[in-house]
C-alpha positions in Angstrom: -55.0 -2.2 8.2 -54.8 -2.5 4.5 -57.0 -6.3 4.9 -59.5 -4.5 6.6 -59.4 -1.7 4.1 -59.8 -4.1 1.3 -62.9 -6.0 3.1 -65.1 -2.4 3.3 -64.1 -2.5 -0.6 -65.7 -6.1 -0.9 -69.0 -5.0 1.0 -69.7 -1.9 -0.7 -69.8 -3.7 -4.3 -69.9 -0.2 -6.7 -67.7 -1.4 -9.5 -66.3 1.9 -10.1 -65.5 2.8 -6.5 -63.9 -0.1 -6.2 -61.3 -0.1 -9.2 -60.4 3.1 -8.0 -60.0 2.4 -4.5 -57.8 -0.7 -5.4 -56.0 1.6 -7.8 -55.3 3.9 -4.9 -54.2 1.4 -2.2 -51.9 -0.4 -5.1 -50.0 2.8 -6.1 -49.6 4.1 -2.1 -47.7 1.1 -1.7 -45.8 1.1 -4.8 -44.5 4.3 -4.1 -43.4 3.1 -0.8 -42.9 -0.2 -1.4 -45.3 -1.5 0.9 -45.7 -5.5 0.9 -48.9 -5.1 3.0 -50.3 -3.6 -0.2 -50.5 -7.6 -2.4 -53.8 -8.2 0.0 -55.4 -6.0 -2.6 -54.5 -9.1 -5.0 -57.2 -11.5 -3.4 -59.9 -8.6 -3.4 -59.1 -7.8 -7.5 -60.0 -11.5 -8.3 -62.7 -11.6 -6.1 -64.5 -8.8 -7.7 -63.4 -10.1 -11.2 -61.1 -7.1 -11.9 -58.1 -10.2 -12.5 -58.6 -8.7 -16.5 -58.1 -5.1 -15.5 -54.7 -4.1 -17.2 -53.6 -0.9 -14.3 -54.3 -2.8 -11.7 -52.4 -5.9 -12.8 -49.5 -3.9 -13.9 -49.2 -2.2 -10.4 -49.9 -5.6 -8.9 -46.7 -7.5 -10.8 -44.6 -3.8 -9.9 -45.5 -4.9 -6.2 -44.6 -7.9 -6.6 -41.1 -7.2 -8.0 -40.5 -4.6 -5.5 -41.4 -6.8 -2.3 -41.2 -10.1 -3.1 -38.3 -10.4 -6.1 -38.3 -11.3 -9.5 -39.1 -15.0 -9.9 -42.7 -13.9 -8.1 -43.5 -10.9 -10.3 -42.8 -13.5 -13.7 -45.1 -16.0 -12.0 -47.8 -13.1 -11.9 -46.7 -12.1 -15.1 -47.2 -15.4 -17.0 -50.9 -15.6 -15.4 -51.7 -12.0 -16.7 -54.5 -12.3 -19.1 -53.7 -9.4 -21.0 -50.1 -7.3 -21.6 -49.0 -4.2 -22.9 -45.5 -2.0 -22.9 -45.8 -1.2 -19.4 -46.4 -5.0 -18.5 -43.6 -6.0 -20.5 -41.2 -3.4 -19.4 -42.0 -3.9 -15.7 -40.9 -7.2 -15.8 -37.9 -6.7 -18.3 -36.7 -3.7 -15.6 -37.0 -6.4 -13.0 -34.8 -8.6 -14.1 -32.3 -6.0 -15.1 -32.1 -4.8 -11.4 -32.0 -8.2 -10.5 -29.1 -9.0 -12.2 -30.3 -11.3 -14.9 -29.5 -9.4 -18.0 -29.3 -12.8 -20.2 -33.4 -13.2 -18.9 -33.9 -10.0 -19.6 -32.6 -9.7 -23.1 -34.8 -13.1 -23.6 -37.8 -11.4 -22.5 -37.4 -8.6 -24.7 -37.3 -11.0 -27.6 -40.2 -12.6 -26.7 -41.5 -8.8 -26.6 -41.0 -8.0 -30.2 -42.2 -11.9 -30.8 -45.5 -11.0 -29.2 -45.9 -7.7 -31.7 -46.1 -4.9 -28.8 -43.7 -2.3 -29.5 -41.3 -0.6 -26.9 -41.1 2.2 -25.5 -38.4 4.5 -24.3 -38.4 2.9 -21.0 -37.8 -0.6 -22.3 -34.9 0.0 -24.6 -33.3 1.9 -22.2 -33.8 -1.4 -19.6 -32.3 -3.1 -22.9 -29.4 -1.1 -23.4 -28.4 -1.4 -19.5 -28.6 -5.3 -19.9 -26.1 -5.1 -23.2 -23.8 -3.2 -21.6 -23.7 -5.4 -18.5 -23.4 -8.3 -20.6 -20.7 -7.1 -23.1 -23.0 -7.5 -26.1 -22.1 -4.1 -28.3 -24.0 -5.7 -31.6 -27.0 -6.2 -30.0 -26.3 -2.8 -28.3 -25.9 -1.0 -31.6 -29.2 -2.5 -33.4 -31.2 -1.0 -30.3 -29.7 2.5 -31.3 -30.4 1.7 -35.1 -34.1 0.9 -33.8 -34.4 4.0 -31.6 -33.2 6.1 -34.5 -35.6 4.7 -37.0 -38.1 4.8 -34.7 -38.0 8.5 -33.9 -36.5 8.3 -30.6 -33.1 9.6 -31.2 -34.0 12.9 -29.0 -35.4 11.4 -26.1 -33.3 12.3 -23.4 -34.1 9.2 -21.4 -32.9 7.1 -24.6 -29.7 9.8 -24.9 -28.9 9.0 -21.6 -28.9 5.3 -22.1 -26.9 5.3 -25.0 -24.0 7.6 -23.5 -23.9 5.1 -20.4 -23.9 2.0 -22.8 -20.8 3.8 -25.2 -19.0 4.7 -21.8 -19.6 0.9 -20.4 -17.5 -0.2 -23.7 -14.9 2.3 -22.7 -15.7 4.4 -26.0 -15.9 8.1 -24.2 -15.3 9.7 -27.7 -18.0 8.1 -29.0 -20.3 9.2 -26.1 -19.2 12.6 -25.8 -19.8 12.9 -29.9 -23.6 11.4 -29.2 -24.0 14.2 -26.3 -22.7 17.4 -28.3 -24.8 16.4 -31.2 -28.5 15.8 -29.6 -28.3 19.2 -27.8 -31.3 20.6 -25.6 -29.8 18.2 -22.5 -31.5 17.3 -19.6 -30.2 17.1 -16.1 -30.3 13.1 -16.1 -28.4 13.3 -19.5 -25.3 15.8 -18.3 -25.1 13.9 -15.2 -24.5 10.7 -17.4 -21.8 11.9 -19.5 -20.4 13.5 -16.4 -20.7 9.7 -14.8 -19.1 8.5 -18.2 -16.0 10.5 -18.0 -15.5 10.1 -14.4 -15.6 6.4 -15.4 -13.1 6.9 -17.8 -10.7 8.9 -15.3 -11.1 12.1 -17.3 -11.4 13.6 -14.4 -11.1 17.3 -16.1 -13.4 16.5 -18.4 -15.9 15.9 -16.3 -15.4 18.7 -14.0 -15.7 21.0 -17.3 -18.8 19.2 -17.7 -20.3 20.3 -14.8 -19.2 24.1 -15.4 -20.9 24.3 -18.9 -23.7 22.4 -17.3 -24.2 25.0 -15.1 -23.5 27.8 -17.8 -26.2 26.3 -19.9 -28.7 26.8 -17.1 -29.3 23.0 -16.4 -29.6 22.7 -12.4 -27.7 19.8 -11.4 -29.2 17.4 -8.6 -27.7 15.3 -5.8 -26.7 12.6 -8.2 -24.9 15.1 -10.3 -22.8 15.8 -7.3 -22.2 12.3 -6.4 -20.4 11.9 -9.6 -18.4 15.1 -9.2 -17.2 13.8 -6.0 -15.7 11.1 -7.8 -13.4 13.1 -9.7 -12.3 14.8 -6.6 -10.5 11.5 -5.4 -7.8 13.0 -8.0 -8.0 16.1 -7.9 -7.7 16.1 -4.2 -9.3 17.7 -1.2 -9.3 21.3 -2.0 -11.7 20.4 -5.0 -13.8 18.0 -3.1 -14.5 20.9 -0.7 -15.7 23.0 -3.5 -18.3 20.5 -4.6 -19.1 20.0 -1.0 -19.6 24.0 -0.9 -21.5 24.1 -4.6 -24.2 21.7 -3.0 -24.6 24.0 -0.3 -24.7 27.2 -2.3 -27.6 25.4 -4.6 -29.7 24.6 -1.8 -29.4 20.7 -2.8 -31.0 18.6 0.1 -28.5 16.1 1.8 -30.1 13.2 1.0 -28.4 9.5 2.4 -26.8 9.1 -1.1 -24.9 12.1 -1.0 -24.1 12.4 2.4 -22.8 8.7 1.5 -20.5 10.5 -1.1 -19.1 12.9 0.7 -18.6 10.9 3.7 -16.1 8.6 1.1 -14.3 11.4 -0.1 -13.6 13.1 3.4 -12.7 9.6 5.0 -10.1 9.0 1.5 -8.4 12.2 2.7 -8.2 11.1 6.0 -10.9 13.8 7.4 -13.0 12.1 9.4 -14.2 14.7 11.6 -15.8 16.2 8.6 -17.3 12.8 7.5 -18.9 12.7 10.8 -20.0 16.2 10.6 -21.6 15.5 7.3 -23.7 12.3 8.1 -25.1 14.2 11.7 -25.9 17.1 9.1 -29.6 15.2 8.7 -31.1 12.4 11.1 -31.8 10.3 8.2 -29.2 7.3 7.6 -29.2 4.0 5.6 -27.2 0.8 5.5 -25.1 2.1 3.0 -24.2 5.8 5.0 -23.2 3.3 7.8 -21.1 1.0 5.9 -19.0 4.2 4.4 -18.3 5.5 8.1 -17.2 2.1 9.2 -15.1 2.0 6.3 -13.9 5.2 6.8 -12.8 4.5 10.3 -11.1 1.6 8.9 -8.8 3.1 6.1 -8.0 5.5 8.7 -7.2 3.2 11.1 -9.6 4.1 13.6 -11.0 0.4 14.2 -12.2 1.3 17.6 -14.4 3.8 15.9 -15.2 1.4 13.6 -16.9 -1.1 16.3 -18.3 1.2 17.9 -19.8 2.8 15.3 -21.3 -0.9 13.7 -22.5 -1.1 17.4 -24.3 2.1 17.0 -26.3 1.3 13.9 -27.4 -1.9 15.8 -28.9 0.3 18.5 -30.6 2.1 15.5 -32.5 -0.7 14.4 -31.2 -0.8 11.1 -30.4 -4.2 10.0 -26.8 -5.1 8.8 -26.7 -6.1 5.1 -23.9 -8.2 3.1 -21.9 -5.1 2.4 -22.0 -3.7 6.2 -20.9 -7.1 7.3 -18.3 -7.6 4.8 -17.0 -4.1 5.8 -16.7 -4.7 10.0 -15.4 -8.1 9.1 -12.3 -6.4 7.2 -12.2 -4.2 10.4 -11.6 -7.3 12.7 -8.9 -8.5 9.8 -7.2 -5.5 10.4 -7.4 -5.5 13.9 -6.0 -9.1 14.0 -8.9 -9.6 16.5 -10.5 -13.0 16.3 -13.0 -12.3 19.3 -14.4 -9.7 17.0 -14.7 -11.5 14.1 -16.4 -14.3 15.5 -19.0 -12.3 17.6 -19.8 -10.7 13.7 -20.0 -14.1 12.6 -22.5 -15.3 14.7 -24.3 -12.3 13.8 -24.3 -13.6 10.4 -25.6 -16.4 11.1 -28.8 -15.1 12.7 -29.5 -12.5 9.8 -29.1 -15.6 7.6 -26.5 -14.1 5.2 -23.6 -17.1 5.9 -24.2 -18.6 2.1 -23.8 -14.9 0.9 -20.6 -15.3 -0.8 -19.3 -11.1 -0.2 -20.1 -12.2 3.4 -18.2 -15.4 3.0 -15.3 -13.8 1.7 -15.3 -11.4 3.9 -15.0 -14.5 6.9 -12.4 -16.3 4.7 -10.3 -13.5 4.5 -10.9 -13.0 8.7 -10.1 -16.5 9.9 -6.9 -16.8 7.6 -5.7 -13.4 9.2 -6.7 -14.1 12.9 -6.9 -17.7 13.5 -4.0 -20.2 13.6 -6.2 -22.8 11.9 -7.0 -22.4 8.2 -9.5 -25.1 8.8 -11.9 -22.3 10.1 -11.4 -20.6 6.8 -12.3 -23.8 5.0 -15.3 -24.5 6.8 -16.4 -21.3 6.1 -16.0 -21.8 2.4 -17.9 -24.9 2.3 -20.5 -23.2 3.4 -20.7 -21.0 0.6 -23.8 -21.8 -1.8 -21.6 -20.6 -5.0 -18.1 -19.9 -4.4 -16.7 -17.3 -6.9 -12.9 -16.6 -7.9 -12.3 -14.2 -5.1 -13.3 -16.8 -2.9 -11.1 -19.4 -4.2 -8.6 -16.7 -4.5 -8.8 -16.1 -0.7 -8.7 -19.7 0.7 -5.4 -20.3 -1.7 -3.9 -16.8 -0.5 -4.6 -18.0 3.1 -3.6 -21.8 3.2 -0.3 -20.1 1.5 0.1 -17.9 4.0 -0.2 -20.0 6.7 3.0 -22.6 5.3 0.7 -24.8 3.4 2.1 -24.1 -0.2 1.8 -27.5 -1.9 -2.0 -27.4 -0.5 -2.4 -24.1 -1.5 -1.2 -25.5 -5.0 -3.9 -28.3 -5.4 -6.6 -26.0 -4.1 -5.6 -24.0 -7.6 -5.8 -26.9 -9.2 -9.1 -27.9 -7.7 -10.2 -24.4 -8.3 -9.8 -25.2 -12.2 -11.3 -28.4 -12.1 -14.6 -26.9 -10.6 -14.7 -24.4 -13.8 -13.6 -21.4 -12.4 -11.0 -19.8 -14.2 -8.3 -17.6 -12.2 -8.8 -13.8 -13.0 -5.2 -11.6 -12.4 -5.8 -11.3 -8.6 -5.8 -15.1 -7.9 -2.8 -15.7 -10.2 -0.2 -12.7 -8.4 -1.7 -13.9 -5.2 -0.4 -16.6 -5.6 2.7 -15.8 -7.2 3.0 -13.7 -4.1 2.6 -16.1 -1.5 5.0 -18.7 -3.2 7.6 -16.2 -3.9 7.8 -15.7 0.0 8.0 -19.6 0.5 10.6 -19.7 -2.2 8.7 -22.2 -4.1 10.8 -21.8 -7.5 9.5 -24.9 -9.4 5.6 -24.0 -8.5 6.3 -20.4 -9.6 8.1 -21.5 -12.8 5.3 -24.4 -13.6 2.5 -21.1 -13.0 4.3 -18.6 -14.9 4.0 -21.5 -17.9 0.4 -21.6 -17.1 -0.1 -17.7 -17.4 2.1 -17.1 -20.6 -1.2 -20.0 -22.4 -3.5 -17.5 -21.3 -4.7 -14.2 -22.0 -3.7 -13.1 -18.3 -0.2 -13.1 -19.5 -0.9 -9.5 -20.9 -2.5 -8.4 -17.2 0.1 -5.8 -15.8 -1.0 -7.1 -12.3 0.2 -10.7 -13.4 3.2 -9.2 -15.2 4.3 -7.2 -11.9 4.0 -10.1 -9.5 6.3 -11.9 -11.7 8.7 -9.1 -12.2 8.5 -9.0 -8.0 9.2 -12.8 -7.7 11.9 -12.6 -10.4 13.7 -9.8 -8.4 13.2 -11.3 -5.0 15.0 -14.2 -6.5 17.7 -12.4 -7.4 17.0 -13.4 -10.8 17.0 -9.6 -12.1 18.2 -10.3 -15.9 14.4 -12.2 -16.3 12.8 -9.5 -14.5 14.3 -6.8 -16.6 12.8 -9.2 -19.7 9.6 -9.3 -18.4 9.6 -5.4 -18.1 10.9 -5.3 -21.7 8.2 -7.4 -23.0 5.4 -5.7 -21.6 3.3 -3.2 -23.6 2.3 -0.9 -20.6 4.0 -0.4 -17.7 3.2 1.5 -14.1 4.6 3.1 -10.6 4.3 -0.3 -9.4 6.3 -1.8 -12.0 9.5 0.0 -11.3 8.6 0.8 -7.4 9.0 -3.1 -7.1 12.4 -3.6 -8.8 14.0 -0.4 -7.0 13.1 -1.9 -4.0 14.0 -5.4 -4.6 17.4 -4.0 -5.7 17.7 -2.1 -2.4 17.2 -5.1 -0.5 20.0 -6.7 -2.7 22.5 -3.7 -1.8 22.5 -2.6 -5.5 21.4 0.8 -4.6 23.1 2.6 -7.8 20.7 0.5 -10.2 18.1 1.5 -7.9 18.4 5.0 -8.8 18.8 4.4 -12.3 15.5 3.5 -12.6 14.3 7.1 -12.1 15.3 7.6 -15.8 13.7 4.7 -16.8 10.5 6.2 -15.2 11.1 9.4 -17.2 11.4 7.9 -20.5 8.0 6.0 -19.8 6.5 9.3 -18.9 5.3 7.9 -15.4 5.2 9.6 -12.6 6.9 8.7 -9.4 4.7 8.0 -6.6 4.8 7.9 -2.6 6.1 4.2 -2.7 8.8 5.0 -5.4 9.9 8.3 -3.7 10.3 6.2 -0.4 12.2 4.0 -2.6 14.4 5.8 -4.2 15.1 8.1 -0.9 16.2 4.6 0.8 18.2 4.1 -1.7 20.1 7.6 -2.0 20.4 6.8 2.1 22.4 3.6 1.9 24.3 4.7 -1.1 24.8 8.5 0.8 24.2 10.6 -2.3 22.8 13.6 -0.5 22.0 15.8 -3.5 20.2 13.1 -5.2 18.0 12.6 -1.9 17.6 16.5 -1.6 16.6 16.7 -5.2 14.1 13.8 -4.6 12.5 15.7 -1.6 12.3 18.8 -3.9 10.4 16.1 -6.0 8.0 15.0 -3.2 7.3 18.9 -2.2 6.7 20.1 -5.5 4.4 16.9 -6.5 2.8 16.9 -3.2 4.2 13.6 -1.6 5.6 15.3 1.4 2.8 14.8 3.3 2.7 11.2 2.8 4.3 8.6 5.8 6.3 6.7 3.5 7.8 9.6 1.8 8.6 11.9 5.7 10.0 8.6 6.7 12.1 8.2 4.1 13.5 11.8 4.7 14.2 11.4 8.1 16.5 8.1 7.4 18.1 10.2 4.4 19.4 12.7 6.6 20.1 10.7 9.2 22.4 8.7 7.6 23.9 11.3 5.4 25.2 13.5 8.7 22.3 16.4 8.2 20.6 15.4 11.8 18.8 18.8 12.0 17.5 18.1 8.6 16.0 14.7 9.8 14.5 16.3 12.8 12.7 19.0 10.8 11.4 16.2 8.8 10.5 14.1 12.1 8.6 17.1 13.1 6.1 17.0 10.0 4.7 13.9 10.7 1.7 14.5 12.9 1.7 11.1 14.4 4.9 9.9 14.0 4.8 5.4 13.8 7.2 3.3 14.8 9.4 3.5 11.4 9.4 7.4 12.2 10.7 7.0 15.5 13.5 4.4 14.8 14.7 6.7 11.7 15.4 9.5 14.2 16.9 7.4 17.2 19.2 5.8 14.9 19.8 8.9 12.9 21.2 10.5 16.3 22.9 7.5 17.7 24.9 7.5 14.3 25.7 11.1 14.5 26.7 11.0 18.2 24.2 13.0 19.6 23.7 10.2 22.3 22.1 11.9 24.8 19.6 13.5 22.5 19.1 9.4 20.9 18.0 8.4 24.5 16.1 11.2 25.5 14.0 10.4 22.2 13.6 6.8 23.0 11.7 8.2 26.3 9.7 10.6 24.1 8.9 7.7 22.1 7.4 5.7 25.1 5.5 8.4 26.3 3.7 9.2 22.8 2.3 5.5 23.4 4.7 3.8 20.7 5.8 0.5 21.6 9.5 0.4 20.8 10.3 -2.8 18.8 13.5 -5.3 17.9 14.6 -2.6 15.6 14.3 0.5 18.4 16.9 -1.7 20.7 19.0 -2.3 17.9 19.7 1.5 18.1 19.5 2.1 21.6 22.5 -0.3 22.1 24.4 1.0 19.6 23.7 4.5 21.5 25.1 2.8 25.1 28.0 1.3 23.0 29.4 4.6 21.2 28.5 6.8 24.7 30.4 3.7 26.8 27.2 3.6 28.6 27.8 0.1 30.0 25.2 -0.1 32.7 22.5 1.7 30.9 23.5 -0.8 27.8 22.6 -4.0 30.1 19.4 -2.2 31.8 17.9 -1.8 28.2 18.7 -5.3 27.0 17.2 -6.8 30.5 14.3 -4.3 29.7 13.6 -5.8 26.2 12.2 -9.5 27.2 11.2 -8.3 31.0 9.2 -5.1 30.4 8.8 -5.0 26.4 8.4 -9.0 25.6 10.9 -8.8 22.9 12.9 -11.7 22.4 16.6 -10.3 21.6 17.9 -11.7 18.1 21.9 -12.5 17.3 22.4 -9.1 16.2 21.0 -7.9 20.0 23.9 -10.2 21.5 26.5 -8.8 19.4 26.2 -5.3 20.5 25.8 -6.4 24.3 28.9 -8.4 23.5 30.6 -4.9 22.0 28.9 -2.9 25.3 31.0 -5.5 27.8 34.0 -5.2 25.5 34.2 -1.8 25.6 33.8 -1.8 29.3 36.7 -4.1 29.8 34.6 -6.5 30.7 35.6 -9.5 28.2 35.2 -12.5 30.5 31.6 -11.6 30.6 31.4 -10.9 27.0 32.7 -14.4 26.1 29.9 -15.7 29.2 27.3 -14.3 26.9 28.7 -15.9 23.7 28.8 -19.0 25.5 25.4 -18.8 27.0 23.1 -16.9 24.2 20.4 -19.3 22.7 22.2 -18.7 19.2 24.8 -20.4 17.5 28.0 -17.8 17.6 28.7 -16.4 14.1 32.0 -14.9 12.8 30.6 -11.2 13.1 30.1 -11.8 17.3 34.0 -13.3 17.7 35.3 -10.3 15.6 33.2 -7.8 17.9 34.6 -9.6 21.0 38.7 -9.8 19.2 38.3 -5.9 18.5 37.7 -5.5 22.1 40.7 -7.5 23.5 42.7 -6.0 21.1 41.6 -2.8 23.0 42.5 -3.8 26.3 45.2 -6.1 24.9 44.6 -9.3 26.6 46.4 -11.7 24.0 44.7 -14.9 26.1 41.6 -14.3 25.2 42.1 -12.8 21.5 44.0 -16.0 20.5 40.9 -18.5 22.2 38.4 -16.1 20.3 40.1 -16.2 16.9 40.7 -19.5 17.2 36.9 -19.9 17.9 36.3 -17.8 14.7 38.5 -19.6 12.4 36.9 -22.6 13.3 33.9 -20.9 11.5 35.2 -19.7 9.1 39.2 -20.8 8.3 39.5 -18.5 5.7 38.1 -15.2 7.1 41.6 -12.8 7.1 39.9 -10.5 9.4 41.1 -12.7 12.6 44.7 -12.7 11.1 44.7 -8.9 10.7 43.1 -8.0 14.3 45.6 -10.9 15.7 48.9 -9.3 13.9 48.0 -5.8 15.1 47.3 -6.6 18.5 50.4 -8.4 18.8 52.4 -5.2 17.5 50.6 -2.9 19.9 51.6 -5.3 22.3 55.1 -5.5 21.3 54.8 -9.5 20.3 56.3 -8.4 16.9 57.6 -12.0 16.4 54.1 -13.3 16.8 53.1 -10.4 14.4 55.4 -11.6 11.9 54.4 -15.3 12.2 50.5 -14.4 12.0 51.2 -12.8 8.9 53.5 -15.6 7.5 50.5 -18.1 8.2 48.0 -15.9 6.5 50.6 -15.6 3.2 50.9 -19.7 3.2 47.2 -19.5 3.6 46.9 -17.3 0.4 44.9 -14.7 2.3 44.5 -11.4 1.8 42.8 -8.4 3.0 39.7 -7.4 0.7 40.8 -3.4 0.0 38.8 -0.8 1.5 36.3 1.1 -0.4 35.0 4.6 -0.3 32.7 6.8 -2.8 31.8 10.5 -2.8 28.9 12.1 -4.6 30.5 15.1 -7.1 27.4 16.9 -9.4 25.4 13.4 -9.8 28.5 11.0 -10.2 29.5 8.8 -7.7 33.3 8.3 -7.8 35.0 5.0 -6.0 38.7 4.9 -4.6 40.1 1.9 -3.7 43.1 1.9 -0.9 46.1 2.8 -2.9 44.4 4.2 -6.0 46.3 5.3 -8.9 44.3 4.5 -11.8 41.9 8.2 -11.3 42.3 10.3 -14.0 43.5 13.2 -11.2 45.4 11.6 -9.0 48.4 13.2 -9.3 46.6 16.1 -8.3 45.0 14.3 -5.1 48.6 13.4 -4.1 49.9 16.7 -4.5 47.5 18.1 -2.3 47.8 15.9 0.5 51.3 16.6 0.5 50.8 20.2 0.8 48.1 19.5 3.9 50.8 17.5 5.3 53.3 20.3 4.8 50.9 22.8 6.5 50.3 20.4 9.6 53.9 20.7 9.8 54.2 24.5 9.8 51.6 24.7 12.2 52.9 22.3 14.7 50.2 19.3 14.4 51.6 16.3 15.3 50.8 14.3 12.2 52.5 11.0 10.8 51.3 9.6 7.5 52.5 5.9 8.1 52.7 3.6 4.6 49.8 2.1 3.5 47.8 4.4 5.7 48.9 7.7 3.2 46.9 5.8 0.4 43.7 4.5 2.1 40.4 5.6 0.5 38.9 7.8 2.4 41.5 10.2 2.3 41.5 9.9 -1.3 37.8 10.3 -1.5 37.8 13.1 0.8 40.5 15.4 -0.7 39.1 14.7 -4.5 35.8 16.3 -2.4 37.8 19.0 -1.1 39.0 19.9 -4.8 35.8 19.6 -6.7 32.8 21.3 -4.2 32.0 24.9 -3.4 34.8 26.5 -1.0 31.6 26.1 1.9 30.0 22.6 0.7 30.1 19.7 3.3 32.0 16.9 1.8 30.1 13.5 2.6 32.1 10.3 2.0 31.2 6.7 3.1 33.6 3.8 3.3 32.9 -0.1 3.6 35.0 -0.5 6.3 36.2 1.2 9.7 38.3 4.3 9.4 41.6 4.2 10.9 43.5 6.5 13.0 45.6 8.2 10.9 43.1 9.2 8.6 40.8 10.3 11.8 43.6 12.6 12.6 44.0 13.9 9.0 40.4 15.1 8.8 40.5 16.6 12.2 43.7 18.4 11.1 42.2 19.2 7.5 39.2 20.8 9.2 41.1 22.7 11.3 43.1 24.3 8.8 40.3 25.3 6.0 36.2 25.8 7.4 35.1 22.6 5.9 32.6 20.1 7.5 33.8 16.6 6.3 31.4 13.6 7.2 32.5 10.2 6.7 30.2 7.2 7.3 31.5 4.0 8.5 28.4 1.0 8.3 26.1 2.5 10.6 28.2 5.2 12.5 29.0 9.1 11.1 32.1 11.0 12.0 31.6 14.4 11.7 34.3 16.6 11.6 34.4 20.3 12.2 37.1 22.5 13.4 39.6 20.2 14.2 36.9 18.1 16.2 34.8 14.6 15.5 31.5 13.9 16.8 32.8 10.5 17.8 35.1 12.7 20.4 38.0 10.4 19.2 
């Protein structure tokens, strides 16, 4: 249609009319970015209007918008006359295209030509200076602005504010904003944007309040920037900004809708995000991408895929950001089929050479495919791979167990002239650490020290994690001490690794280090510290962490709630564990496992099995950890047949391969039921090499059922694995004594003495007023030993007075759990429960002692031995023993 209009223009041959018509067509096409408008170029030449500066400037703008900066530059070079609009047009085209170096060279050429820049030229130059890191050049431009009297121009004031904020000089930007005064909407918005960029969230919101008070109406871009500040202030602030948008009648264009969708997605409010996106019919690629990313962030992968398909039906062609987003979804879903389908769409669209799409494809194939050659093939197809491309490939090879190839790729990357960034180094350190490649990481550490990357906190945190994972805590702390700045990740990493090594008390001491560094404990740190409290049995510390999580708003996080379920379950507060579980909206496998384990260890066997059924009904598939708890429940509840049934269901129904720990539990279940020969057959036929733990489990069952021949055979098998393990001798001695074979018991003890084997003394500990007190069997070094012993004697006198049949037998009189319990009774309020943890099984005499104590006084005593708890109350124990 435009071509026909151009021909009619030529046929009329009226110069003024021709100029006016060409001008109108070009203006219309420029406003709507219609590439057909370029057909006017030919009539302009034929009519001899190629010297017309206004028409040429319009053509230059159209070439830039519709055909790219190279075509625009070719036209610019052929223009016979140029003015400030021409120069500004080609310069801004380079800026929009990201060619900032060329843009600055064009500006130099403009000055040489004698043409004076206007405010729009200088604004584009300032953008290039901030993008190129040319601070000195930018300050020279500011000097020119002041010299030429542009210092009150709102366009340039906005440009200068943006320039200073990009260099992190928010104070200078703020001073510039204050001194100029009479700001328009753009300047206010730019200042708010600067504060958001510098993470000065409160200042950004205050600026908005001041803007409204000054009578300046915010526009959609103002609210887009404000929504960025709401990521820290929370959902309520986001809703308040949304309300202001509606109250002020600001039109919800796609840019603003996209910002609102991002905000609601971040706070897991996808229903609100969908409602916003459907509030107006306008959609663009970025809005679709925001929706898909939101679904992915909230693990709603099927909806992300259906949204991608709906976008295809709408007729919008995906761009590189969209493809990257949906490929990320396929990576999270571990769906190779989906990733391959998207890959074929990428090829059809012609974006297979795009670096961002290529990087997403590499990540997808690394995560979803068993063959790293797929990722390598994509990498080779990227025209200009960047540092992210190399990093994804290197990390991918490492994740597939090809660490040496990964290290060679790292060398190849450096030879290609691509310098690794902090993410590259930290990724390699993590992957090499997982593969236990100590020499390679030490070499990498040496390389990092020689570069400025050593000062990067991400690299330092990765090194701290590596050394802590290898048990080299002194080296890890040495790095921490030399860091200029530490963050929550630094300390959470250390706490997590210390928990894994069993250094729970040291992990809790990190809370003090974080407080000294004025670092807030986040949800991951809270979860780590709750885990340490749970394993250490320090219930009071755990409750303090619970209070902190409530005050800081962290109690809604899955990791924190799961940590609370674990804490209260392990410390005998099963009702608190159930309450924490009830606050989890959609419990995951960790939530269910924590509750089932807590119910099992506290002796609530029917409830544990019922909860297992509830878990299956909710659609959550049990894992290997779940079955450890279920088998433990069957053992504690003496449910032999049910235990066998659950063991068989692991492989037959849930396709879970039983591990050695599951076989240990199975042997325990059979042994407890008196089916000792079957238990031995399990050991002989299982697909694992037996360890000492499984033989000791069977030996305990032999002792309980006084099966001496099988016990002797079992002990012989165990001692062949570890001849210096005293537990086998002790269990045999006890069996002989219980069976009246005292001469065999004495001979076994003589063998122990000849081999110089001694039983490791048992330990028990109790937390009193945030301090852990440790007791050893036969403890006499504690400052309050005399008082503890006097109280034990007093209790035994009361037992006799009330007719309780209790006899303290020799060494059991001084057992650590008895000392810890009595110390707790002496040092806690009269109604407070006593929590004690023991590193070995509680003996029968101490068990009876605690039953009688709770019958005398109204106190609850909780003793944890391994994963099992004994809750004593009113003369009864939760184990029914």
